[in-house]
N, C-alpha and C positions, 0 to 999 in steps of 0.2 A: 504494500500500500504506500503510495507516494502522496503525502499530505499536501505538498506544494502543488502537485498536478491537480488534486481535487479542488484546491482553492482557485486555481486558474480556470477550471471548468465552471465553477460556480460564478466566477467573475464574468464569464461570457453571457450568462443569463441575468445576473444581478450586478450591474456595474458599480452599484453603491455599496457593495459588501464591505469594503475597507472603510468607507465613511461611517458605516454603522458601528464599526469597532474602534479603530484608531488608525493612524497613518500606516500605509502598507509596510514601510520599512520596519516599524515597531512590531507589527504582526509577524513578519518573517523572523525577526530577531527573537521574539518570544518563543516561536516554535523551534528554532534552532537550539536555544537554550533548554527548552523542554526535552528535546530529543537526547540531550546529553545527560539529563538528570533522571529521566524516568524510562521505564522499559517500553518497547514497541507495543506491548499489549495494553499499556495504559494510555497510549496516544488517542484512541477513539474516545475515551472519556474527556480528554482535553478538548478534542474537536467538538464533542457534544456541548461542553460548557461554552465554547466560543459561539456555537449556533444559538444557544439559549440567550446569550448576550445580544446577538444580532437580531434574532427573530422572536425572542421570548414573548409570551402572551402577557397582557396586563393581569395583575392579581385579581382574584375573585372579588376581594373587598372593593378594589377600585372600580371594577366593572359594575358591581351591584350599586355602588354609590352613584355612578353616572346614570344607570338605568332608572334608579329611583328618582333622581333629579329630573330626568326626562318624563317619567311617569307623572310627577307632580304637575309639570307644565301641560301635559296632555289632559289631565283631569281638569285643570283650569280652563282650557279651551273648550273641552266637551261641555262642561256645565254652563259656560258662558253662552254658547250657541243653543244648547238644549233649552235653557230658560227663556231665551229670546223667542223660541218657537212655541213653548208650552206654558210659560209663567203667567199666572193670573194677574200679576201687577204690571205686565208689559202692555203699554197703551199705544205705542206707535204702530202704524200699519206699514207692512211691506208695500212698496210702490207697485209691485208687479208679482205675478206668479213666478216669473223667472228669478226674481231676487229672493223670494222665499225658498224656492227650490235650491238655489245656490247655497244658502245658509244651511239648509237641510242636508245637502251633500257633504258640506264641510263638517257639520256636526257628526255625521255618520263616520267620516274618515277618522275624526278624533276619537270616537268610541272604539273603532278598530285598533287604533294605536294604544289606547288604554288597555284593552283586552290582551293585546300581544305582549306589551311590556310587563303587565302584571303576571301573565302566564309564564313568561321567560324568567321572571324573578322568583316565582313560586313563594315559598315561605319567607324569602328574604324581602318581599315587596312591602313597602310601607302600608299602613292601614288605609283602606279605601277612603277617598275624600268625597264628601257629599256637597251639594250646592250650598248648603248652609255653612260650610266651612270657609267659604269665600266671601270677600267683600268687593264686589265688582264696581261699587261706587267709589272705591279707594278712599277710605276714611269716613264712611258713613256711620251712623248710629243705628242700632237694631233693638227691637222690642224683645221681651222675654221669650216670645215664641219664634224668634229669629226672623220675623218679618221686618222689612226695612222701615226705619223711622224718618231719618232726615240726614242731610249733609253729604259730604264726600266730594272729591275732586271731580268725579264724573257722576254727579247726583242724578242727572237725567238720562243715564245710559239706557234705561229701559222705557223711557217716555219720549225720547228724541231719536229718531232713526239716524240722523247725521252723527250724533254723539256715539251711538252704537257702532256705526261703521268706523269711526275714528279709532275707537278702542280696539275693535276687531283687527284693524290694519296694524296697529301697534303690537298686538298679541302675536300675529303671524310673522311680522318682521322680527320680533324677538325670538320666536321659535326657530326661524331659519338661522339666525346668527348664533343661537345657543347650541344647536346641534353641530354646527361647524366648529364651534369652540371646543367641544368635548370629543371630537373625532380623534385627536392625537392620543387621548387616554385609552381609547379602544383599539388602537393600532395593534395588529397581531392577534386580535380576538375575532372570532366568527361573527359576533354581534355587530361589528362595525358595518358589515354589509346592510343589515337591517336598519341601523341608525341612518345610514346614507340614503336608504330608500325612503324613510320617513322625512328626512331633510328635504328631498326633492319635492315631495308632496306638499310640505309646508311652504316651499317656495312658490308652488303653483297657487296655493291658497292666497298667499300674500299678493301675488300678481293680480288675481281676480278681484280681491277685495279692494285693492288700490283703484282698479277700474270702476268698481261699484261706487267707491267713495268719490272719485272724480266726477262721476255722473250725478250723484246725489247733491254734491256741494257746488257743482259748476266750476270746479277748479282744474288747473292743468296738471294734476298729479299723474305721473307716468306709472306703468306697471312695474317699474324697478325704482330703487332709491336713487334720486338724482342729487346733484351737488347743491349744497347750501353751506353757509359759513360755519354752522355748528353741526352739520351732518343731518339735521332733521328737516326734511323737505315737506312735512305734513302741515306745518304751521300750528301744530298742537303743542304748546310749550311744555305741558306736563309730561309729554312723551319724549323729551330731550334725551333722557338716559338710554332709551331704546336705540337711538341713532348715534351715540357717542362714537367718534372716530370715523364715521362714514365719509367725512370730507378728506380723508387721507389720500395723498397723491404719490406716496412713495411705496414701492414694492421691492422686496428683497434687496433693500439698500439702494435702489435706483429711483431717482426722481423721474417719474413718467413724463412730465411735461418737457424734460430735456432730451427725450429720445429722438424726436424729430420735430421739425417746424410744424406749427399748426395744431399740435396736441394741446388743447386747452385744459385749464384746471378742472372744469366740469367734466370733460371727457375722461380725463385721467382718474378722477374719483369714481365715476360711474362704471368704469371698465373692470373694477375689482370689487368683490364683496369682502367685507371685514367680519371678523368674528367677535363675539362677546365672551368675556371670561365668565367663569362660573360665578364669581363674586358679583359681577355686574348684573347677571341674570337673577341671582338670588335677591338682590336689592329691588329689582323691578317686580319680580313675582310676589315678594312679601308685601307690596303695596295692596295686593288683591287677596291676600290670605289673612284670615282672622288670627290674632296673636297666638293662640294655642296650636296652630297648624303651620306656622311659618317654617321656612327652610333654615 
């Protein structure tokens, strides 16, 4: 068995193998020294250790933490839409059957995400969250029977269709950026594929809701996040944390506006999606969770 030949063959299909470990020269030196210190029979164990370092899966604890984090966001979205469709305190009217059907479809998608994530976690899943565990008015007060009393940043979210759409758009844009931010934690784990599949669906939700919001408010909101000084193109100031960093024009250390003439600041910012850290998403989500159930 020639270890160096094996590494060369791996490099043909994974050019980043040495970047995953350390510089090539150090890897070669380590194996040369290992060959002098241990028997040939022990080299496969050393090779196995190297592969674990390069391709090792995330720990079960870390994966469960990310999945429960995602599950909380999916509960939030599901209950938000489900209540808009069925809640007795919802007084706005959907402007068309198509609009109601769109929200129904998105609600059903979110329920499927909840069921999948809860099933994948099994006994490790956080306790199920009910509608009454959330505060979709963001700071409202509630009666003893959990019915809404008054107040909140979005006090009219279920009485004003435009407010409902603004909050829905912020939720979906948050979901897209949240899944993207947690993808590195799942690297090397089979659930990454599922997380990315959910991420793409959330992106389609966000795009459709942005178009619905633009139509309802008569504003020029595009299906994607466009450039603005603070990243927030919705004009809804309380949603600023959702769009933090979206005005960024530098990628991989390269200032995109300097690549070629005519690349504007707006084009540079809109050409790339940014992620939100877990801490940023937790801050956003906790605005809509009652204290006992916050992340």
